[in-house]
N, C-alpha and C positions, 0 to 999 in steps of 0.2 A: 504493499498500499504506499502510496506516495504522493503528496499534494501537489498543486500545480505550479504555486511561485516559485520560480528558481532562485530569487533573491530571499528566500525566507531563511530564518535559521534551520539547521538542519540537524534533529533527532533521531538516533538508531536506538530503535526499541527490540529487546532479544527476550524473547520468552518462546518454549516450546509450547506454552497452551495457546491456540490459536485464537480462541474467544477471548482472552484476556488480551493478547498484543494488538488485536484490531480494537478491542475497546479502549485501550490506551491510547493508539494511535489516531482514532477518530476525537478523542477528547483533545489531544495535542493539536490535530490541525484542525479543529474548531475554533481555535485560540491563535491559528497565524502561522504554524508552525511546518515545515517538511519534514514528513516523516517516512524513514524506510523501515520496515520490519525483517526480523531474522528468526529463525525457530530454535537456533542454537550457536554456539560459540562460533564454531568453524565457518558456517553461513556468514555469521557476523565481520569474521576476519576477512571474508571474501568481498565484502560490500565496503569495508571502511578507507579503502586507497581510493576508491570510485564516487564514494559519496561526499567522505568529508565529514562526518558529523561534529556539529560544536558541543555536541553532549551526547552521552550514551545512557539508556536506561536497561539495566537486566535484570533478570533473573536469576535465583543460584542455581537451582538443581533442572539442569538439562542433560538432552544426552549428548554425548563425544566430548563436552567439555562443560565444566561448570563455571558459572559467573565470577568465581576466583581466579580460575585460570583464563578465563578471557580477558578480566582486568588486569592481569599481569603481563599478558601479551600485549594489550593496548598500550600499557606502561611502557613496555621495551621500543614501542616504534617511534622512531624521533620525532617526525612531524606530528603525531597524535597524542604523545605521553603527558601533555599537560590537559587532554581534553576529560571534564567534569565527567564522572562515573556515578550513577545514583543505582544502587541495589533493591529492589523489591524480592522480599522474599517470605516465604510461607512459614520456614522454621530455622533457617541458618543466619537470623539477623543481627545475632549476636557475634557471628565470626563475622560479619562483613562491620561490625561498628568497633571490632578490634582490629581492624585493617584500613584505619583513615589514609594512610599511604596509598591505598585503592579505591577506596571509597568515599566521596565527599559528602553524601547523605545516605541513609538506610530508611527503607520504609519496609514494615512489616504488612504483609497480605493477611486480611481485605485492609486496604488504605483507602485514606478519604481523596479523593481526587482533588479536588481543591487545594488540599495540603500539598500536593504532589507538583502542583502547577505553580504553586507558589514559590515551590524548593528548585523548581526548573528556574525560572524568572530569576531567582536570585544567583542562581549558581552558574549560569549560561552568560557569558559577559556579551555575546553576539546576538543573545534572544530578546533584548531588553525592548526593540522595537515589534515584537510578535504581539 
């Protein structure tokens, strides 16, 4: 799923639960963000060089690569190493909160979408215009 405006701030959403990824992507698109979704960390890594997200929102438990492994891989990329990453997790929030070097914010599922949108706006320096 991708919004239409090419100059909109870019957010990559990674979640293996299609319905949750779609719901979050639609909420972000509704307030003006350009959103790309991926169903796992490997797919996300394939998207990042082309999509160049301003912010990443990832689940923790996914096939092939956890959110922790994905965040570690993103931090290792010289051109995307400073991209803010938000973790949304059903049970591994404590792990994410213990890694402030990887995650700027952690939300426990189920989370309040308005609170997440406020955090996206706060963390994403290029997203203030959305």
